[in-house]
DRENPA-3360 file (N, C-alpha, C; in nm, 2 decimals, always signed):
BEGIN
1 = MPSDPASA = +6.17/+15.50/+17.68/+6.20/+15.38/+17.58/+6.07/+15.27/+17.57 ~ +6.04/+15.21/+17.47/+5.93/+15.10/+17.42/+6.00/+14.99/+17.51 ~ +5.92/+14.89/+17.57/+5.95/+14.79/+17.64/+5.97/+14.65/+17.53 ~ +5.91/+14.65/+17.45/+5.88/+14.56/+17.35/+6.02/+14.53/+17.26 ~ +6.11/+14.48/+17.24/+6.20/+14.44/+17.15/+6.22/+14.52/+17.01 ~ +6.14/+14.51/+16.94/+6.10/+14.54/+16.81/+6.12/+14.72/+16.84 ~ +6.00/+14.77/+16.91/+5.98/+14.91/+16.92/+6.11/+14.95/+16.97 ~ +6.18/+14.89/+17.09/+6.29/+14.99/+17.17/+6.37/+14.95/+17.01;
9 = RVWEVAAT = +6.40/+14.88/+16.95/+6.52/+14.91/+16.84/+6.46/+15.00/+16.74 ~ +6.38/+15.01/+16.70/+6.30/+15.13/+16.64/+6.37/+15.26/+16.72 ~ +6.33/+15.26/+16.84/+6.34/+15.38/+16.94/+6.53/+15.40/+16.92 ~ +6.61/+15.29/+16.94/+6.75/+15.32/+16.92/+6.81/+15.38/+16.78 ~ +6.75/+15.34/+16.70/+6.80/+15.40/+16.59/+6.75/+15.57/+16.55 ~ +6.60/+15.60/+16.61/+6.57/+15.71/+16.58/+6.62/+15.80/+16.67 ~ +6.69/+15.71/+16.80/+6.76/+15.83/+16.89/+6.92/+15.87/+16.86 ~ +6.93/+15.78/+16.74/+7.09/+15.85/+16.70/+7.10/+15.97/+16.62;
17 = VTDPEIPV = +6.97/+16.05/+16.59/+6.94/+16.13/+16.54/+7.01/+16.27/+16.60 ~ +7.07/+16.34/+16.56/+7.12/+16.49/+16.64/+7.05/+16.62/+16.58 ~ +7.06/+16.69/+16.70/+6.97/+16.78/+16.67/+7.08/+16.89/+16.56 ~ +6.99/+16.94/+16.46/+7.09/+17.02/+16.35/+7.15/+17.13/+16.40 ~ +7.11/+17.19/+16.50/+7.13/+17.34/+16.58/+7.24/+17.30/+16.65 ~ +7.21/+17.20/+16.72/+7.30/+17.17/+16.86/+7.36/+16.99/+16.81 ~ +7.44/+17.00/+16.73/+7.46/+16.84/+16.70/+7.52/+16.76/+16.83 ~ +7.60/+16.80/+16.91/+7.61/+16.73/+17.02/+7.51/+16.68/+17.10;
25 = LTIEDLGV = +7.39/+16.71/+17.06/+7.27/+16.65/+17.12/+7.18/+16.59/+17.04 ~ +7.14/+16.46/+17.09/+7.06/+16.37/+17.02/+6.89/+16.42/+17.04 ~ +6.80/+16.37/+16.98/+6.65/+16.42/+16.97/+6.63/+16.36/+17.11 ~ +6.66/+16.22/+17.14/+6.67/+16.19/+17.27/+6.70/+16.27/+17.38 ~ +6.82/+16.33/+17.37/+6.90/+16.38/+17.47/+6.78/+16.51/+17.50 ~ +6.73/+16.61/+17.43/+6.66/+16.70/+17.39/+6.51/+16.63/+17.47 ~ +6.46/+16.51/+17.46/+6.31/+16.51/+17.48/+6.22/+16.52/+17.37 ~ +6.29/+16.54/+17.26/+6.23/+16.58/+17.11/+6.14/+16.42/+17.08;
33 = LRSVEIGD = +6.22/+16.34/+17.09/+6.17/+16.19/+17.07/+6.07/+16.17/+17.17 ~ +5.93/+16.13/+17.16/+5.83/+16.12/+17.26/+5.80/+15.97/+17.23 ~ +5.78/+15.91/+17.11/+5.72/+15.77/+17.08/+5.75/+15.71/+16.98 ~ +5.77/+15.56/+16.97/+5.75/+15.49/+16.85/+5.64/+15.39/+16.87 ~ +5.59/+15.34/+16.76/+5.53/+15.23/+16.74/+5.54/+15.14/+16.62 ~ +5.53/+15.03/+16.65/+5.51/+14.93/+16.49/+5.38/+14.87/+16.50 ~ +5.32/+14.90/+16.39/+5.18/+14.85/+16.36/+5.17/+14.71/+16.31 ~ +5.09/+14.64/+16.32/+5.07/+14.50/+16.26/+5.12/+14.47/+16.14;
41 = DGAVRVQL = +5.12/+14.60/+16.05/+5.15/+14.56/+15.90/+5.29/+14.57/+15.92 ~ +5.38/+14.62/+16.03/+5.51/+14.65/+16.02/+5.53/+14.80/+16.01 ~ +5.44/+14.86/+16.01/+5.45/+15.02/+15.96/+5.51/+15.08/+16.09 ~ +5.60/+15.19/+16.08/+5.65/+15.23/+16.20/+5.60/+15.40/+16.20 ~ +5.59/+15.44/+16.32/+5.54/+15.56/+16.32/+5.61/+15.59/+16.44 ~ +5.66/+15.74/+16.46/+5.75/+15.82/+16.53/+5.64/+15.93/+16.57 ~ +5.66/+15.97/+16.70/+5.63/+16.13/+16.74/+5.70/+16.19/+16.80 ~ +5.73/+16.33/+16.74/+5.83/+16.42/+16.81/+5.75/+16.54/+16.86;
49 = TPTYSGCP = +5.82/+16.61/+16.94/+5.77/+16.73/+16.99/+5.90/+16.85/+16.99 ~ +5.84/+16.93/+16.91/+5.94/+17.03/+16.89/+5.96/+17.09/+17.00 ~ +6.12/+17.15/+17.04/+6.09/+17.24/+17.13/+6.02/+17.39/+17.11 ~ +6.01/+17.46/+17.02/+5.91/+17.55/+16.99/+5.81/+17.50/+16.84 ~ +5.70/+17.56/+16.85/+5.59/+17.50/+16.73/+5.67/+17.57/+16.60 ~ +5.72/+17.69/+16.61/+5.81/+17.74/+16.50/+5.95/+17.69/+16.45 ~ +6.00/+17.56/+16.53/+6.13/+17.54/+16.55/+6.17/+17.51/+16.39 ~ +6.27/+17.62/+16.36/+6.34/+17.58/+16.22/+6.40/+17.44/+16.21;
57 = ALDAMRDD = +6.42/+17.40/+16.30/+6.52/+17.27/+16.29/+6.43/+17.15/+16.31 ~ +6.30/+17.14/+16.30/+6.23/+17.04/+16.29/+6.19/+16.97/+16.19 ~ +6.18/+17.03/+16.04/+6.19/+16.96/+15.94/+6.30/+16.86/+15.92 ~ +6.43/+16.95/+15.95/+6.55/+16.86/+15.92/+6.55/+16.76/+16.01 ~ +6.51/+16.73/+16.13/+6.51/+16.64/+16.25/+6.43/+16.55/+16.17 ~ +6.30/+16.58/+16.12/+6.19/+16.49/+16.07/+6.25/+16.39/+15.97 ~ +6.31/+16.47/+15.86/+6.39/+16.40/+15.74/+6.49/+16.32/+15.82 ~ +6.55/+16.35/+15.89/+6.69/+16.27/+15.95/+6.66/+16.11/+16.02;
65 = VLLALTHA = +6.53/+16.13/+16.07/+6.44/+16.05/+16.17/+6.44/+15.94/+16.02 ~ +6.31/+16.00/+15.94/+6.32/+15.94/+15.80/+6.44/+15.85/+15.73 ~ +6.54/+15.92/+15.75/+6.65/+15.87/+15.69/+6.73/+15.76/+15.74 ~ +6.73/+15.75/+15.90/+6.78/+15.66/+16.01/+6.70/+15.57/+15.97 ~ +6.59/+15.59/+15.98/+6.52/+15.41/+15.99/+6.51/+15.37/+15.86 ~ +6.48/+15.45/+15.77/+6.50/+15.40/+15.62/+6.63/+15.33/+15.58 ~ +6.74/+15.37/+15.65/+6.85/+15.29/+15.61/+6.90/+15.15/+15.71 ~ +6.81/+15.21/+15.82/+6.81/+15.04/+15.90/+6.74/+14.98/+15.85;
73 = GYDDVRVD = +6.68/+14.97/+15.73/+6.57/+14.87/+15.70/+6.43/+14.87/+15.70 ~ +6.36/+15.00/+15.74/+6.24/+14.98/+15.77/+6.17/+15.06/+15.64 ~ +6.08/+14.98/+15.61/+6.00/+15.06/+15.47/+5.89/+15.18/+15.49 ~ +5.84/+15.15/+15.60/+5.73/+15.22/+15.59/+5.70/+15.30/+15.72 ~ +5.74/+15.43/+15.69/+5.83/+15.48/+15.80/+5.73/+15.62/+15.83 ~ +5.66/+15.65/+15.90/+5.59/+15.81/+15.94/+5.64/+15.87/+16.03 ~ +5.66/+15.97/+16.01/+5.72/+16.09/+16.16/+5.58/+16.18/+16.20 ~ +5.52/+16.18/+16.30/+5.43/+16.27/+16.33/+5.51/+16.35/+16.41;
81 = LVLAPAWT = +5.44/+16.50/+16.40/+5.47/+16.64/+16.48/+5.36/+16.63/+16.56 ~ +5.43/+16.62/+16.71/+5.26/+16.62/+16.83/+5.29/+16.77/+16.91 ~ +5.22/+16.83/+16.92/+5.22/+16.97/+16.98/+5.19/+16.97/+17.10 ~ +5.11/+16.87/+17.17/+5.06/+16.87/+17.28/+5.05/+16.76/+17.36 ~ +5.12/+16.73/+17.48/+5.14/+16.87/+17.53/+5.28/+16.93/+17.53 ~ +5.30/+17.04/+17.52/+5.41/+17.12/+17.49/+5.53/+17.06/+17.55 ~ +5.66/+17.10/+17.45/+5.80/+17.08/+17.51/+5.82/+17.14/+17.63 ~ +5.90/+17.08/+17.71/+5.98/+17.13/+17.85/+6.08/+17.11/+17.84;
89 = TDWMSEAG = +6.18/+17.19/+17.90/+6.32/+17.16/+17.91/+6.34/+17.05/+18.02 ~ +6.20/+17.01/+18.10/+6.23/+16.92/+18.21/+6.22/+16.79/+18.10 ~ +6.20/+16.77/+18.00/+6.24/+16.63/+17.93/+6.36/+16.61/+17.86 ~ +6.43/+16.71/+17.90/+6.59/+16.70/+17.84/+6.64/+16.60/+17.94 ~ +6.77/+16.50/+17.89/+6.83/+16.42/+18.01/+6.94/+16.51/+18.06 ~ +6.98/+16.44/+18.17/+7.09/+16.48/+18.23/+7.19/+16.46/+18.15 ~ +7.21/+16.36/+18.08/+7.32/+16.36/+17.98/+7.33/+16.44/+17.86 ~ +7.22/+16.47/+17.84/+7.18/+16.60/+17.71/+7.24/+16.74/+17.77;
97 = KEKLRTYG = +7.19/+16.72/+17.94/+7.25/+16.90/+17.96/+7.38/+16.90/+18.00 ~ +7.45/+16.80/+18.03/+7.60/+16.75/+18.06/+7.67/+16.79/+17.91 ~ +7.62/+16.76/+17.81/+7.66/+16.77/+17.66/+7.65/+16.90/+17.65 ~ +7.54/+16.98/+17.67/+7.53/+17.09/+17.65/+7.65/+17.19/+17.69 ~ +7.69/+17.17/+17.83/+7.74/+17.24/+17.90/+7.91/+17.25/+17.85 ~ +7.94/+17.11/+17.83/+8.09/+17.06/+17.76/+8.08/+17.13/+17.62 ~ +7.98/+17.14/+17.55/+8.01/+17.19/+17.45/+7.99/+17.39/+17.42 ~ +7.96/+17.41/+17.55/+7.99/+17.57/+17.56/+7.84/+17.64/+17.57;
105 = IQAPTGSA = +7.72/+17.57/+17.60/+7.59/+17.64/+17.60/+7.57/+17.56/+17.74 ~ +7.51/+17.69/+17.83/+7.49/+17.62/+17.95/+7.33/+17.60/+17.94 ~ +7.31/+17.50/+18.04/+7.21/+17.42/+18.05/+7.11/+17.46/+18.11 ~ +6.97/+17.45/+18.07/+6.87/+17.50/+18.17/+6.89/+17.47/+18.31 ~ +6.84/+17.55/+18.41/+6.88/+17.51/+18.55/+6.73/+17.54/+18.59 ~ +6.68/+17.46/+18.69/+6.56/+17.47/+18.80/+6.48/+17.37/+18.66 ~ +6.33/+17.37/+18.74/+6.24/+17.30/+18.66/+6.14/+17.38/+18.59 ~ +6.09/+17.36/+18.48/+5.96/+17.42/+18.45/+5.83/+17.40/+18.49;
113 = AARPAGPV = +5.85/+17.29/+18.56/+5.69/+17.27/+18.67/+5.72/+17.31/+18.78 ~ +5.81/+17.40/+18.84/+5.83/+17.43/+18.95/+5.80/+17.57/+18.95 ~ +5.79/+17.65/+18.81/+5.76/+17.77/+18.81/+5.56/+17.81/+18.88 ~ +5.57/+17.89/+18.94/+5.43/+17.94/+18.98/+5.37/+18.01/+18.86 ~ +5.22/+17.97/+18.84/+5.13/+18.04/+18.71/+5.17/+18.21/+18.74 ~ +5.17/+18.24/+18.58/+5.16/+18.39/+18.61/+5.30/+18.43/+18.59 ~ +5.31/+18.58/+18.52/+5.50/+18.60/+18.53/+5.53/+18.68/+18.69 ~ +5.68/+18.62/+18.65/+5.72/+18.65/+18.75/+5.88/+18.69/+18.75;
121 = RVQLAVKC = +5.90/+18.80/+18.76/+6.01/+18.87/+18.66/+6.12/+18.86/+18.82 ~ +6.25/+18.79/+18.77/+6.35/+18.78/+18.85/+6.47/+18.79/+18.80 ~ +6.57/+18.79/+18.84/+6.73/+18.80/+18.79/+6.79/+18.67/+18.80 ~ +6.81/+18.59/+18.70/+6.86/+18.46/+18.68/+7.02/+18.49/+18.67 ~ +7.07/+18.40/+18.79/+7.22/+18.42/+18.77/+7.23/+18.26/+18.68 ~ +7.28/+18.27/+18.61/+7.35/+18.18/+18.50/+7.53/+18.14/+18.50 ~ +7.53/+18.01/+18.52/+7.68/+18.00/+18.55/+7.74/+17.98/+18.40 ~ +7.86/+18.04/+18.41/+7.95/+18.05/+18.28/+7.98/+17.88/+18.27;
129 = PRCDSLNT = +7.96/+17.84/+18.13/+8.03/+17.70/+18.09/+8.16/+17.67/+18.12 ~ +8.24/+17.80/+18.11/+8.40/+17.78/+18.09/+8.46/+17.78/+18.22 ~ +8.40/+17.87/+18.29/+8.50/+17.90/+18.43/+8.40/+17.90/+18.55 ~ +8.25/+17.85/+18.50/+8.20/+17.81/+18.63/+8.11/+17.92/+18.71 ~ +8.15/+18.06/+18.65/+8.16/+18.19/+18.75/+7.99/+18.24/+18.75 ~ +7.95/+18.29/+18.86/+7.80/+18.31/+18.85/+7.81/+18.48/+18.83 ~ +7.93/+18.55/+18.78/+7.94/+18.67/+18.75/+7.90/+18.71/+18.63 ~ +7.78/+18.68/+18.56/+7.75/+18.69/+18.45/+7.61/+18.79/+18.41;
137 = RELARFGS = +7.61/+18.82/+18.29/+7.51/+18.90/+18.24/+7.42/+18.87/+18.10 ~ +7.31/+18.89/+18.09/+7.21/+18.88/+17.95/+7.24/+19.00/+17.84 ~ +7.31/+18.92/+17.76/+7.34/+19.03/+17.63/+7.21/+19.06/+17.54 ~ +7.16/+18.94/+17.51/+7.03/+18.93/+17.43/+6.91/+18.82/+17.51 ~ +6.82/+18.82/+17.48/+6.72/+18.73/+17.55/+6.72/+18.61/+17.43 ~ +6.74/+18.69/+17.29/+6.75/+18.57/+17.18/+6.88/+18.55/+17.12 ~ +6.92/+18.42/+17.18/+7.03/+18.41/+17.12/+7.08/+18.36/+16.97 ~ +7.13/+18.26/+16.92/+7.16/+18.21/+16.81/+6.99/+18.10/+16.75;
145 = TSCKALYE = +6.94/+18.11/+16.86/+6.80/+18.03/+16.81/+6.70/+18.08/+16.92 ~ +6.60/+18.09/+16.91/+6.49/+18.13/+16.97/+6.52/+18.05/+17.13 ~ +6.51/+17.97/+17.14/+6.52/+17.89/+17.27/+6.63/+17.90/+17.32 ~ +6.76/+17.98/+17.31/+6.86/+18.02/+17.39/+6.88/+18.18/+17.39 ~ +6.95/+18.21/+17.49/+6.99/+18.36/+17.54/+7.13/+18.38/+17.51 ~ +7.17/+18.48/+17.51/+7.32/+18.51/+17.48/+7.36/+18.56/+17.63 ~ +7.45/+18.54/+17.70/+7.49/+18.57/+17.83/+7.67/+18.62/+17.78 ~ +7.71/+18.69/+17.88/+7.84/+18.65/+17.89/+7.90/+18.68/+18.05;
153 = CRDCLEPF = +8.02/+18.62/+18.02/+8.09/+18.62/+18.16/+8.17/+18.71/+18.21 ~ +8.16/+18.78/+18.31/+8.21/+18.89/+18.34/+8.37/+18.86/+18.40 ~ +8.40/+18.74/+18.44/+8.52/+18.70/+18.50/+8.63/+18.64/+18.40 ~ +8.53/+18.57/+18.31/+8.68/+18.50/+18.18/+8.62/+18.59/+18.04 ~ +8.52/+18.70/+18.06/+8.48/+18.78/+17.93/+8.43/+18.69/+17.81 ~ +8.41/+18.60/+17.83/+8.36/+18.49/+17.72/+8.23/+18.47/+17.72 ~ +8.15/+18.50/+17.60/+8.02/+18.50/+17.55/+8.00/+18.37/+17.57 ~ +7.84/+18.30/+17.61/+7.82/+18.21/+17.56/+7.66/+18.19/+17.56;
161 = DYFKVL = +7.61/+18.10/+17.46/+7.44/+18.07/+17.46/+7.40/+17.99/+17.62 ~ +7.31/+18.00/+17.67/+7.22/+17.97/+17.79/+7.09/+17.90/+17.71 ~ +7.07/+17.79/+17.73/+6.94/+17.69/+17.72/+6.81/+17.75/+17.80 ~ +6.72/+17.82/+17.74/+6.65/+17.86/+17.84/+6.53/+17.74/+17.90 ~ +6.47/+17.80/+18.01/+6.39/+17.70/+18.06/+6.30/+17.71/+18.03 ~ +6.22/+17.62/+17.96/+6.08/+17.62/+17.90/+6.00/+17.54/+17.95;
% end
């Protein structure tokens, strides 16, 4: 969050925008909200980094940020999409990860920065967000969105999404 009060207020307004695919998360929780800036002329610039460059929710997020800031009284608002550095699940807040789990989606575990370079294929134990069992299995590498995989708990028999580490 910016340190100057005017930019901090813009950040607070933009941070209320929720992800259209996972409405319990804000774009701040996801780490998609990267920066805000107010120019000398009062123009507001917001930068978003999508979870995927082809994320279908990106247009909705951009429009929702524009709408939130316009409703808050900012007249000149521009939302830029920034692809570098690429988004990583390391940017998700701990509060956001807890919101995911409560919503029924297992949050990413581990750190993307800690992964070694190159392919490493290991079986991942993903904890069920409903019963906390590690007796789960991947049903599909891609779930309801490309950033999630579909898992099933073998103990409580419930299917659930797992937000992948990226």
